[in-house]
N, CA and C atoms as a LAMMPS dump frame, in Angstrom:
ITEM: TIMESTEP
0
ITEM: NUMBER OF ATOMS
642
ITEM: BOX BOUNDS ff ff ff
-5.0000000000000000e+02 5.0000000000000000e+02
-5.0000000000000000e+02 5.0000000000000000e+02
-5.0000000000000000e+02 5.0000000000000000e+02
ITEM: ATOMS id mol type element x y z
1 1 1 N 0.845 -1.348 0.076
2 1 2 C -0.346 0.113 0.131
3 1 3 C 0.392 1.169 0.322
4 2 1 N 0.601 2.229 -0.989
5 2 2 C 1.441 3.209 -1.343
6 2 3 C 0.931 4.392 0.099
7 3 1 N 2.39 5.306 0.486
8 3 2 C 2.201 6.146 1.769
9 3 3 C 1.501 7.182 1.119
10 4 1 N 0.471 7.814 1.327
11 4 2 C -0.302 8.948 1.345
12 4 3 C 0.563 10.112 1.635
13 5 1 N 0.979 11.14 0.695
14 5 2 C 1.513 12.146 0.993
15 5 3 C 0.945 13.44 1.069
16 6 1 N 0.945 14.468 1.903
17 6 2 C 0.345 15.919 1.441
18 6 3 C 1.65 17.102 1.651
19 7 1 N 1.514 17.445 0.365
20 7 2 C 2.805 18.411 0.356
21 7 3 C 2.539 19.809 0.73
22 8 1 N 3.037 20.585 1.622
23 8 2 C 2.759 21.827 2.002
24 8 3 C 3.9 22.955 1.742
25 9 1 N 3.712 23.461 1.167
26 9 2 C 4.89 24.842 0.614
27 9 3 C 4.477 25.868 -0.269
28 10 1 N 5.088 27.154 0.337
29 10 2 C 4.434 28.329 -0.56
30 10 3 C 4.55 28.398 -2.052
31 11 1 N 5.799 27.895 -2.096
32 11 2 C 6.334 27.771 -3.827
33 11 3 C 5.502 26.635 -4.533
34 12 1 N 4.931 27.143 -5.572
35 12 2 C 4.264 26.013 -6.677
36 12 3 C 5.078 25.366 -7.232
37 13 1 N 6.381 25.88 -7.579
38 13 2 C 7.661 24.95 -8.543
39 13 3 C 8.13 23.909 -7.372
40 14 1 N 8.334 24.259 -6.203
41 14 2 C 8.824 23.452 -5.238
42 14 3 C 7.572 22.209 -5.042
43 15 1 N 6.582 22.441 -4.856
44 15 2 C 5.731 21.287 -4.933
45 15 3 C 5.611 20.651 -6.309
46 16 1 N 5.825 21.281 -7.443
47 16 2 C 5.704 20.462 -8.554
48 16 3 C 6.64 19.633 -8.427
49 17 1 N 8.061 20.333 -8.286
50 17 2 C 9.113 19.503 -8.231
51 17 3 C 9.404 18.339 -7.515
52 18 1 N 8.735 18.321 -6.129
53 18 2 C 8.75 17.599 -4.964
54 18 3 C 7.795 16.186 -5.502
55 19 1 N 6.608 16.413 -6.048
56 19 2 C 5.59 15.514 -6.526
57 19 3 C 6.185 15.014 -7.689
58 20 1 N 6.917 15.247 -8.794
59 20 2 C 7.557 14.53 -9.941
60 20 3 C 8.34 13.992 -8.986
61 21 1 N 9.137 14.127 -8.138
62 21 2 C 10.447 13.091 -7.413
63 21 3 C 9.671 12.39 -6.722
64 22 1 N 8.755 12.172 -5.995
65 22 2 C 7.996 11.367 -5.132
66 22 3 C 7.336 10.294 -5.724
67 23 1 N 6.62 10.673 -6.827
68 23 2 C 5.657 9.733 -7.581
69 23 3 C 6.385 9.212 -8.435
70 24 1 N 7.969 9.432 -8.705
71 24 2 C 8.681 8.213 -9.479
72 24 3 C 9.102 6.934 -8.599
73 25 1 N 8.34 7.112 -7.239
74 25 2 C 8.569 5.866 -6.319
75 25 3 C 7.291 5.591 -6.104
76 26 1 N 6.958 3.992 -6.211
77 26 2 C 5.744 3.313 -6.667
78 26 3 C 4.885 3.505 -4.905
79 27 1 N 5.632 3.419 -4.117
80 27 2 C 5.446 3.179 -2.796
81 27 3 C 4.888 4.497 -2.17
82 28 1 N 4.822 5.699 -2.739
83 28 2 C 4.465 6.593 -2.556
84 28 3 C 3.452 7.489 -3.263
85 29 1 N 2.338 8.244 -2.573
86 29 2 C 1.27 8.71 -3.363
87 29 3 C 1.001 10.015 -3.158
88 30 1 N 0.866 11.33 -4.135
89 30 2 C 0.836 12.788 -3.383
90 30 3 C -0.687 12.815 -3.346
91 31 1 N -1.148 12.897 -2.497
92 31 2 C -2.917 13.343 -2.255
93 31 3 C -2.91 14.676 -2.275
94 32 1 N -2.145 15.788 -2.354
95 32 2 C -2.733 17.046 -2.057
96 32 3 C -1.452 18.145 -2.113
97 33 1 N -1.618 19.262 -2.323
98 33 2 C -0.476 19.919 -2.319
99 33 3 C -1.533 21.503 -1.595
100 34 1 N -0.816 22.245 -0.509
101 34 2 C -0.629 23.244 0.244
102 34 3 C 0.111 24.475 -0.127
103 35 1 N -0.694 25.428 -0.423
104 35 2 C 0.335 26.691 -0.46
105 35 3 C 0.407 27.588 0.648
106 36 1 N -0.394 27.629 1.676
107 36 2 C -0.386 28.382 2.776
108 36 3 C -1.135 27.383 4.113
109 37 1 N -0.783 27.821 5.505
110 37 2 C -0.956 27.218 6.525
111 37 3 C -2.359 26.536 6.227
112 38 1 N -3.49 27.431 6.398
113 38 2 C -5.067 27.276 6.704
114 38 3 C -5.18 25.915 5.38
115 39 1 N -4.553 26.107 4.077
116 39 2 C -5.05 25.333 3.012
117 39 3 C -4.574 23.464 3.239
118 40 1 N -3.311 23.982 4.161
119 40 2 C -2.625 22.653 4.587
120 40 3 C -3.462 22.018 5.311
121 41 1 N -3.972 22.692 6.605
122 41 2 C -5.009 22.108 7.574
123 41 3 C -6.243 21.386 7.121
124 42 1 N -6.705 22.093 5.987
125 42 2 C -8.217 21.83 5.738
126 42 3 C -7.895 20.457 4.672
127 43 1 N -6.879 20.36 3.849
128 43 2 C -6.411 19.421 3.136
129 43 3 C -6.317 18.273 3.795
130 44 1 N -5.35 18.254 5.121
131 44 2 C -5.143 17.118 6.179
132 44 3 C -6.428 16.752 6.715
133 45 1 N -7.548 17.4 7.238
134 45 2 C -8.198 16.706 7.23
135 45 3 C -9.251 16.258 6.361
136 46 1 N -9.563 16.737 5.046
137 46 2 C -9.726 16.351 3.969
138 46 3 C -9.688 14.962 3.314
139 47 1 N -8.238 14.875 3.041
140 47 2 C -7.279 13.948 2.521
141 47 3 C -6.873 12.428 3.645
142 48 1 N -6.652 12.909 4.752
143 48 2 C -6.144 11.962 5.625
144 48 3 C -4.92 11.681 5.245
145 49 1 N -4.009 12.292 4.994
146 49 2 C -2.622 11.888 4.633
147 49 3 C -1.758 10.808 5.595
148 50 1 N -1.067 9.738 5.153
149 50 2 C -0.184 9.246 5.983
150 50 3 C 1.077 10.317 6.753
151 51 1 N 1.13 11.116 5.536
152 51 2 C 2.579 11.92 6.006
153 51 3 C 2.277 13.174 5.657
154 52 1 N 2.674 14.462 6.115
155 52 2 C 2.542 15.843 5.613
156 52 3 C 4.106 16.378 5.425
157 53 1 N 4.554 16.809 4.133
158 53 2 C 5.917 17.181 4.072
159 53 3 C 5.374 18.875 4.164
160 54 1 N 6.104 19.225 5.354
161 54 2 C 5.734 20.885 6.181
162 54 3 C 6.792 21.889 5.672
163 55 1 N 6.827 22.867 4.933
164 55 2 C 7.598 24.008 5.062
165 55 3 C 7.482 24.743 6.423
166 56 1 N 8.381 25.579 6.833
167 56 2 C 8.159 26.473 7.79
168 56 3 C 7.397 27.611 7.405
169 57 1 N 8.21 28.033 6.31
170 57 2 C 7.951 29.622 5.704
171 57 3 C 6.783 29.704 5.216
172 58 1 N 5.592 30.055 5.28
173 58 2 C 4.178 29.309 4.901
174 58 3 C 3.668 31.032 5.009
175 59 1 N 2.401 31.374 4.407
176 59 2 C 1.623 32.698 4.715
177 59 3 C 0.413 31.948 5.845
178 60 1 N -0.096 33.346 6.272
179 60 2 C -1.383 32.828 7.165
180 60 3 C -0.795 31.794 8.412
181 61 1 N -0.393 30.828 8.206
182 61 2 C -0.013 29.977 9.115
183 61 3 C 1.411 29.637 8.802
184 62 1 N 2.628 29.748 9.828
185 62 2 C 3.742 28.907 9.327
186 62 3 C 3.582 27.613 9.89
187 63 1 N 4.687 26.861 9.291
188 63 2 C 4.566 25.436 9.524
189 63 3 C 4.618 24.996 11.037
190 64 1 N 5.412 25.837 11.79
191 64 2 C 5.513 25.293 12.879
192 64 3 C 4.268 25.813 13.886
193 65 1 N 3.324 26.72 13.473
194 65 2 C 2.111 26.872 13.94
195 65 3 C 1.157 25.697 13.248
196 66 1 N 1.449 25.372 12.329
197 66 2 C 0.223 24.16 11.496
198 66 3 C 0.593 22.873 12.252
199 67 1 N 1.881 22.843 12.598
200 67 2 C 2.415 21.566 13.442
201 67 3 C 1.761 21.838 14.79
202 68 1 N 1.837 22.63 15.499
203 68 2 C 1.207 22.528 16.539
204 68 3 C -0.317 22.436 16.802
205 69 1 N -0.785 22.81 15.743
206 69 2 C -2.305 22.849 15.714
207 69 3 C -2.63 21.747 15.242
208 70 1 N -2.052 20.865 14.609
209 70 2 C -2.188 19.344 14.142
210 70 3 C -2.109 18.646 15.322
211 71 1 N -0.834 18.564 16.386
212 71 2 C -0.758 18.056 17.355
213 71 3 C -1.904 18.136 18.58
214 72 1 N -2.378 19.676 18.179
215 72 2 C -3.844 19.532 19.21
216 72 3 C -4.798 19.082 19.19
217 73 1 N -5.07 19.138 17.683
218 73 2 C -6.069 18.514 17.391
219 73 3 C -6.016 17.041 17.313
220 74 1 N -4.961 16.249 17.743
221 74 2 C -4.775 14.911 17.461
222 74 3 C -4.777 14.491 16.187
223 75 1 N -4.215 14.611 15.021
224 75 2 C -4.29 14.188 13.891
225 75 3 C -3.345 13.144 13.858
226 76 1 N -3.405 12.121 12.976
227 76 2 C -2.905 11.026 13.275
228 76 3 C -1.779 10.869 12.101
229 77 1 N -1.737 12.036 10.887
230 77 2 C -0.577 11.973 10.061
231 77 3 C 0.857 12.47 10.841
232 78 1 N 1.902 11.653 10.211
233 78 2 C 2.982 12.036 10.476
234 78 3 C 3.499 13.326 9.439
235 79 1 N 4.361 13.815 10.804
236 79 2 C 4.825 15.49 10.242
237 79 3 C 6.343 15.632 9.787
238 80 1 N 6.769 15.543 8.586
239 80 2 C 8.385 15.947 8.519
240 80 3 C 8.488 17.393 7.984
241 81 1 N 9.268 17.989 8.815
242 81 2 C 9.305 19.771 8.524
243 81 3 C 10.619 19.502 7.318
244 82 1 N 10.387 20.305 6.015
245 82 2 C 11.499 20.03 4.617
246 82 3 C 11.46 21.889 4.679
247 83 1 N 12.768 22.04 5.122
248 83 2 C 13.086 23.6 5.317
249 83 3 C 14.287 23.924 5.19
250 84 1 N 14.517 25.413 4.828
251 84 2 C 15.871 25.697 4.719
252 84 3 C 16.66 26.223 5.421
253 85 1 N 15.876 26.045 6.732
254 85 2 C 16.342 26.564 8.18
255 85 3 C 17.5 25.738 8.733
256 86 1 N 18.741 25.814 8.768
257 86 2 C 19.678 25.213 9.37
258 86 3 C 20.155 25.437 10.866
259 87 1 N 19.325 26.4 11.331
260 87 2 C 19.65 26.615 12.87
261 87 3 C 18.73 25.805 13.588
262 88 1 N 20.008 25.536 14.603
263 88 2 C 19.491 24.244 15.472
264 88 3 C 17.935 24.722 16.278
265 89 1 N 17.979 26.005 16.456
266 89 2 C 16.462 26.737 17.47
267 89 3 C 15.212 26.048 16.384
268 90 1 N 15.264 26.274 14.98
269 90 2 C 13.897 25.863 14.667
270 90 3 C 13.942 24.104 14.677
271 91 1 N 15.025 23.515 14.631
272 91 2 C 14.765 22.013 14.751
273 91 3 C 14.422 21.9 16.325
274 92 1 N 14.925 22.258 17.315
275 92 2 C 14.191 21.684 18.747
276 92 3 C 13.018 22.563 18.765
277 93 1 N 12.554 23.512 18.492
278 93 2 C 11.592 23.574 18.369
279 93 3 C 10.21 22.951 17.528
280 94 1 N 10.773 22.353 16.602
281 94 2 C 9.88 21.454 15.803
282 94 3 C 9.797 20.151 16.718
283 95 1 N 10.946 19.892 17.273
284 95 2 C 11.009 18.227 17.82
285 95 3 C 10.017 18.531 19.094
286 96 1 N 10.019 19.956 19.536
287 96 2 C 9.619 20.047 21.102
288 96 3 C 7.786 20.33 20.731
289 97 1 N 7.363 20.537 19.569
290 97 2 C 6.202 20.764 19.253
291 97 3 C 5.866 18.943 18.709
292 98 1 N 6.688 18.09 18.656
293 98 2 C 6.524 16.589 17.933
294 98 3 C 6.22 16.445 16.542
295 99 1 N 6.912 17.265 15.629
296 99 2 C 7.341 16.916 14.414
297 99 3 C 8.28 15.448 14.898
298 100 1 N 7.89 14.678 13.452
299 100 2 C 8.396 13.246 13.337
300 100 3 C 9.703 13.273 12.524
301 101 1 N 10.135 14.329 11.575
302 101 2 C 11.284 14.326 11.056
303 101 3 C 11.632 15.552 10.805
304 102 1 N 12.761 15.922 10.357
305 102 2 C 13.289 17.212 9.737
306 102 3 C 14.592 17.06 9.072
307 103 1 N 14.177 17.788 7.729
308 103 2 C 15.029 17.576 6.559
309 103 3 C 15.194 18.915 5.699
310 104 1 N 16.441 19.137 5.698
311 104 2 C 16.754 20.459 4.718
312 104 3 C 16.603 20.033 3.312
313 105 1 N 16.108 21.217 2.828
314 105 2 C 16.028 21.67 1.378
315 105 3 C 16.9 20.981 0.587
316 106 1 N 18.334 21.434 0.812
317 106 2 C 19.143 21.145 -0.061
318 106 3 C 19.727 19.781 0.146
319 107 1 N 19.11 18.843 0.691
320 107 2 C 19.278 17.338 0.915
321 107 3 C 19.169 16.645 -0.492
322 108 1 N 19.795 15.495 -0.792
323 108 2 C 19.283 14.98 -1.968
324 108 3 C 18.034 14.111 -1.715
325 109 1 N 17.434 13.759 -2.683
326 109 2 C 16.31 13.087 -2.899
327 109 3 C 16.279 11.904 -1.984
328 110 1 N 17.28 10.962 -2.025
329 110 2 C 17.55 9.855 -1.275
330 110 3 C 17.429 9.952 0.217
331 111 1 N 18.005 11.24 0.724
332 111 2 C 17.568 11.703 2.003
333 111 3 C 16.414 11.552 2.245
334 112 1 N 15.405 12.817 1.561
335 112 2 C 13.983 12.776 1.793
336 112 3 C 13.385 11.415 1.856
337 113 1 N 13.736 10.766 0.889
338 113 2 C 12.934 9.161 0.89
339 113 3 C 13.297 8.389 2.173
340 114 1 N 14.539 8.339 2.454
341 114 2 C 14.904 7.806 3.783
342 114 3 C 14.048 8.291 4.783
343 115 1 N 13.865 9.618 5.386
344 115 2 C 13.047 10.127 6.265
345 115 3 C 11.894 9.734 6.107
346 116 1 N 11.044 9.545 4.836
347 116 2 C 9.686 9.26 4.652
348 116 3 C 9.589 8.123 5.261
349 117 1 N 10.252 6.821 4.757
350 117 2 C 10.298 5.723 5.249
351 117 3 C 10.379 5.347 6.499
352 118 1 N 11.416 5.825 7.012
353 118 2 C 11.728 5.861 8.484
354 118 3 C 10.69 6.433 9.191
355 119 1 N 10.074 7.666 8.934
356 119 2 C 8.925 8.38 9.83
357 119 3 C 7.875 7.277 9.926
358 120 1 N 7.64 7.144 8.226
359 120 2 C 6.263 5.894 8.263
360 120 3 C 6.408 5.121 9.122
361 121 1 N 7.616 4.185 9.364
362 121 2 C 7.685 3.135 10.232
363 121 3 C 7.501 3.455 11.524
364 122 1 N 7.416 4.301 11.826
365 122 2 C 7.253 4.78 13.527
366 122 3 C 8.423 5.772 13.856
367 123 1 N 9.722 5.673 13.298
368 123 2 C 10.915 6.128 14.021
369 123 3 C 10.823 7.501 13.575
370 124 1 N 11.765 8.316 14.586
371 124 2 C 11.842 10.304 14.199
372 124 3 C 13.375 9.994 13.362
373 125 1 N 13.296 10.975 12.076
374 125 2 C 14.488 11.245 11.464
375 125 3 C 14.743 12.611 11.492
376 126 1 N 15.96 12.962 12.046
377 126 2 C 16.993 14.172 12.001
378 126 3 C 17.681 14.207 10.779
379 127 1 N 17.871 15.305 9.981
380 127 2 C 19.201 15.535 9.104
381 127 3 C 20.333 15.143 9.753
382 128 1 N 21.067 14.33 9.112
383 128 2 C 22.337 13.84 9.751
384 128 3 C 23.456 14.854 9.93
385 129 1 N 23.543 15.807 9.04
386 129 2 C 24.207 16.809 9.177
387 129 3 C 24.097 17.601 10.254
388 130 1 N 22.615 17.766 11.067
389 130 2 C 22.162 18.557 11.92
390 130 3 C 22.65 17.691 13.778
391 131 1 N 22.936 16.332 13.392
392 131 2 C 22.649 15.69 14.935
393 131 3 C 24.04 16.317 15.67
394 132 1 N 25.046 16.38 15.281
395 132 2 C 26.211 17.004 16.223
396 132 3 C 25.506 18.195 16.743
397 133 1 N 25.051 19.058 16.086
398 133 2 C 24.454 20.305 16.658
399 133 3 C 23.676 20.27 17.654
400 134 1 N 22.74 19.571 17.452
401 134 2 C 21.536 18.898 18.16
402 134 3 C 21.666 18.521 19.447
403 135 1 N 22.927 17.165 19.204
404 135 2 C 23.153 16.811 20.749
405 135 3 C 23.68 17.71 21.538
406 136 1 N 25.048 18.745 20.735
407 136 2 C 25.372 19.727 21.859
408 136 3 C 24.404 20.622 22.615
409 137 1 N 23.758 21.037 21.65
410 137 2 C 22.356 21.772 22.027
411 137 3 C 21.598 21.391 23.426
412 138 1 N 20.969 20.024 23.345
413 138 2 C 20.236 19.645 24.257
414 138 3 C 20.944 19.044 25.527
415 139 1 N 22.292 18.535 25.159
416 139 2 C 22.967 18.405 26.415
417 139 3 C 23.698 19.637 27.384
418 140 1 N 23.26 21.094 26.44
419 140 2 C 23.813 22.201 27.546
420 140 3 C 22.344 22.296 28.088
421 141 1 N 20.866 22.339 27.396
422 141 2 C 19.552 22.887 27.794
423 141 3 C 19.339 21.922 28.799
424 142 1 N 20.111 20.547 28.981
425 142 2 C 20.037 19.76 30.197
426 142 3 C 20.767 20.457 31.37
427 143 1 N 21.695 20.841 31
428 143 2 C 22.607 21.64 32.362
429 143 3 C 21.978 22.89 32.913
430 144 1 N 21.349 23.612 31.596
431 144 2 C 20.644 24.868 32.291
432 144 3 C 19.433 24.146 32.894
433 145 1 N 18.759 22.946 32.799
434 145 2 C 17.442 22.78 33.452
435 145 3 C 17.955 22.416 34.695
436 146 1 N 18.855 21.569 35.044
437 146 2 C 19.855 21.395 36.099
438 146 3 C 19.825 22.511 36.927
439 147 1 N 20.931 23.751 36.556
440 147 2 C 20.892 25.039 37.387
441 147 3 C 19.495 25.607 37.743
442 148 1 N 18.497 25.564 36.772
443 148 2 C 17.137 25.903 37.509
444 148 3 C 16.614 25.249 38.455
445 149 1 N 16.693 24.052 38.543
446 149 2 C 15.839 23.276 39.47
447 149 3 C 16.795 23.47 40.719
448 150 1 N 17.904 23.545 40.822
449 150 2 C 18.486 24.539 42.313
450 150 3 C 18.35 25.431 42.556
451 151 1 N 17.686 26.799 41.593
452 151 2 C 16.937 27.821 42.569
453 151 3 C 15.844 27.636 43.256
454 152 1 N 15.861 28.304 44.237
455 152 2 C 14.696 28.141 45.386
456 152 3 C 13.655 29.409 44.731
457 153 1 N 12.567 29.339 45.188
458 153 2 C 11.621 30.292 44.925
459 153 3 C 11.535 31.41 44.886
460 154 1 N 12.357 32.063 46.001
461 154 2 C 12.919 33.421 46.533
462 154 3 C 14.125 33.587 45.172
463 155 1 N 15.188 32.653 45.143
464 155 2 C 16.306 33.231 44.052
465 155 3 C 15.756 33.422 42.974
466 156 1 N 14.8 32.58 42.517
467 156 2 C 14.012 33.053 41.035
468 156 3 C 13.368 34.534 41.169
469 157 1 N 12.982 34.853 42.326
470 157 2 C 12.277 36.17 42.266
471 157 3 C 13.287 37.063 42.059
472 158 1 N 14.587 36.953 43.05
473 158 2 C 15.45 38.038 42.898
474 158 3 C 16.402 38.221 41.611
475 159 1 N 16.502 36.881 40.624
476 159 2 C 16.984 36.822 39.3
477 159 3 C 15.992 37.39 38.541
478 160 1 N 14.825 37.357 38.453
479 160 2 C 13.637 38.348 37.829
480 160 3 C 14.125 39.42 37.905
481 161 1 N 14.488 39.784 39.054
482 161 2 C 14.658 41.503 39.087
483 161 3 C 15.667 42.046 38.797
484 162 1 N 16.643 41.118 38.988
485 162 2 C 17.91 41.049 38.63
486 162 3 C 18.238 41.516 36.992
487 163 1 N 17.535 40.44 36.522
488 163 2 C 17.348 40.62 35.138
489 163 3 C 16.902 41.727 34.808
490 164 1 N 15.646 42.254 35.196
491 164 2 C 15.39 43.399 34.725
492 164 3 C 15.679 44.868 35.283
493 165 1 N 16.934 44.644 35.879
494 165 2 C 17.638 45.98 35.93
495 165 3 C 17.599 46.355 37.454
496 166 1 N 17.328 45.733 38.379
497 166 2 C 17.009 46.35 39.86
498 166 3 C 18.249 46.369 40.685
499 167 1 N 18.037 47.077 41.243
500 167 2 C 19.29 47.08 42.28
501 167 3 C 19.542 46.542 43.73
502 168 1 N 20.227 46.093 44.581
503 168 2 C 19.752 45.452 45.894
504 168 3 C 19.017 45.94 46.623
505 169 1 N 18.953 47.478 46.801
506 169 2 C 18.33 48.016 47.538
507 169 3 C 16.559 48.112 46.983
508 170 1 N 16.621 48.114 45.701
509 170 2 C 15.315 48.112 45.296
510 170 3 C 15.017 46.409 45.338
511 171 1 N 15.403 45.842 45.195
512 171 2 C 15.074 44.474 45.424
513 171 3 C 14.418 44.085 46.721
514 172 1 N 15.54 44.526 47.878
515 172 2 C 15.332 44.647 49.205
516 172 3 C 13.944 45.068 49.787
517 173 1 N 13.81 46.014 48.999
518 173 2 C 12.576 46.776 49.562
519 173 3 C 10.916 46.463 48.756
520 174 1 N 11.458 45.936 47.508
521 174 2 C 10.329 45.551 46.673
522 174 3 C 9.834 43.802 47.247
523 175 1 N 10.738 43.437 47.98
524 175 2 C 10.645 42.041 48.395
525 175 3 C 10.436 41.735 49.603
526 176 1 N 10.726 43.038 50.533
527 176 2 C 10.36 43.251 51.923
528 176 3 C 11.515 42.558 52.844
529 177 1 N 12.65 42.465 52.594
530 177 2 C 13.878 42.121 53.062
531 177 3 C 15.126 42.711 53.363
532 178 1 N 16.071 42.336 53.979
533 178 2 C 17.359 42.948 54.032
534 178 3 C 18.095 43.462 53.247
535 179 1 N 19.128 44.144 52.593
536 179 2 C 19.979 44.263 51.597
537 179 3 C 20.827 42.963 51.84
538 180 1 N 21.35 42.722 53.129
539 180 2 C 21.948 42.009 53.015
540 180 3 C 21.803 40.221 52.747
541 181 1 N 20.354 40.185 53.076
542 181 2 C 19.612 38.806 52.766
543 181 3 C 19.509 39.09 50.786
544 182 1 N 19.442 39.957 50.448
545 182 2 C 19.415 40.263 49.028
546 182 3 C 20.98 39.848 48.573
547 183 1 N 22.045 40.352 49.028
548 183 2 C 23.306 40.174 48.81
549 183 3 C 23.559 38.577 48.831
550 184 1 N 23.122 37.801 49.74
551 184 2 C 23.177 36.386 49.857
552 184 3 C 22.663 35.557 48.888
553 185 1 N 21.381 36.202 48.817
554 185 2 C 20.307 35.555 47.386
555 185 3 C 21.353 35.678 46.475
556 186 1 N 21.514 36.918 45.881
557 186 2 C 23.028 37.171 44.703
558 186 3 C 23.995 36.314 44.791
559 187 1 N 24.823 35.795 45.843
560 187 2 C 25.252 35.47 45.746
561 187 3 C 25.459 33.976 45.213
562 188 1 N 24.299 33.252 46.174
563 188 2 C 23.819 31.972 45.789
564 188 3 C 23.666 31.628 44.41
565 189 1 N 22.78 32.637 43.982
566 189 2 C 22.422 32.528 42.47
567 189 3 C 23.287 32.371 41.599
568 190 1 N 24.483 33.255 41.66
569 190 2 C 25.544 33.331 40.805
570 190 3 C 26.19 32.076 41.001
571 191 1 N 26.595 31.401 41.944
572 191 2 C 27.08 30.095 42.119
573 191 3 C 26.29 28.978 41.418
574 192 1 N 25.014 28.896 41.535
575 192 2 C 24.297 28.004 41.041
576 192 3 C 23.86 28.101 39.845
577 193 1 N 24.063 29.074 38.901
578 193 2 C 23.986 29.019 37.349
579 193 3 C 25.214 29.491 37.094
580 194 1 N 26.378 29.686 37.504
581 194 2 C 27.674 29.564 36.864
582 194 3 C 28.067 31.149 36.318
583 195 1 N 27.743 32.147 36.956
584 195 2 C 27.68 33.472 36.153
585 195 3 C 28.723 34.239 37.481
586 196 1 N 29.101 35.201 36.917
587 196 2 C 30.041 35.913 37.704
588 196 3 C 29.693 37.745 37.91
589 197 1 N 28.619 37.859 37.135
590 197 2 C 28.174 39.117 37.475
591 197 3 C 26.856 39.303 36.87
592 198 1 N 25.939 40.983 37.414
593 198 2 C 24.661 40.838 36.947
594 198 3 C 24.12 40.651 35.28
595 199 1 N 25.088 41.141 34.538
596 199 2 C 24.598 40.985 32.931
597 199 3 C 24.562 39.321 32.54
598 200 1 N 25.837 38.604 33.048
599 200 2 C 25.611 37.439 32.737
600 200 3 C 24.414 36.46 33.491
601 201 1 N 24.002 37.152 34.591
602 201 2 C 22.743 36.574 35.069
603 201 3 C 21.717 36.999 34.221
604 202 1 N 21.504 38.229 34.036
605 202 2 C 20.56 38.573 33.184
606 202 3 C 20.574 37.845 31.733
607 203 1 N 21.596 37.718 31.4
608 203 2 C 21.318 36.942 30.095
609 203 3 C 20.834 35.478 30.137
610 204 1 N 21.44 34.927 31.397
611 204 2 C 20.707 33.619 31.777
612 204 3 C 19.283 33.727 31.713
613 205 1 N 18.997 34.495 32.491
614 205 2 C 17.267 34.581 33.003
615 205 3 C 16.47 34.659 31.232
616 206 1 N 16.871 35.549 30.373
617 206 2 C 16.234 35.702 28.896
618 206 3 C 16.581 34.416 28.137
619 207 1 N 17.569 33.751 28.437
620 207 2 C 18.177 32.29 27.604
621 207 3 C 17.04 31.559 27.899
622 208 1 N 16.211 31.369 29.143
623 208 2 C 16.014 30.548 29.697
624 208 3 C 14.374 30.702 30.264
625 209 1 N 13.9 31.677 29.754
626 209 2 C 12.595 32.583 29.506
627 209 3 C 12.156 32.638 30.791
628 210 1 N 12.907 32.925 31.841
629 210 2 C 12.72 33.279 33.208
630 210 3 C 12.032 34.779 33.107
631 211 1 N 12.712 35.528 32.054
632 211 2 C 11.851 36.712 31.824
633 211 3 C 11.713 36.854 30.617
634 212 1 N 11.323 37.937 29.948
635 212 2 C 10.799 38.116 28.674
636 212 3 C 11.366 39.27 28.062
637 213 1 N 11.876 39.672 26.722
638 213 2 C 11.865 41.323 26.544
639 213 3 C 10.991 41.443 25.493
640 214 1 N 10.263 42.472 25.95
641 214 2 C 9.343 43.018 24.893
642 214 3 C 9.81 44.076 24.124
């Protein structure tokens, strides 16, 4: 039985090229083409594909938004992100949101074909060239989570205020504690997260979404 695939990419020429390549394989059938996020969701509900090849850069809803909605709606189709984005942040976001595969558009067709059959069989496929960076980034994130888990609730409050630019006197007044206590908290925070000054602490807070920049 053929693998039914839905193509979602905002460039018609890319979709036509993919369809031509994919349908040279008798085990693959393209059941639809979508040019934007809304169309992709509508066609996914209508055609019930086994697998969606999903671009990230699309109008209306981008690929990651589409992926998120698919997972929220518990659609049964597998999803392979097919993209130009080589940045590991995109890959991690896609994996966190539940994608089954991630392939770069400058890969050869054999890589895409392998990804399709790997994902269809129930495994996850990640572009081989991105694996070293992914592993390094995930290891770093694990270390960050470990550091965060060491912080007390009060230390998190102090760290938020440090990242917002507050001085010890302001922190003491806001939290109704002494400046000496604040200094102790700051010292403990620096030790736990492995930084040496307030700027580094602020960067740590931003990178780990303890505060957000508006």
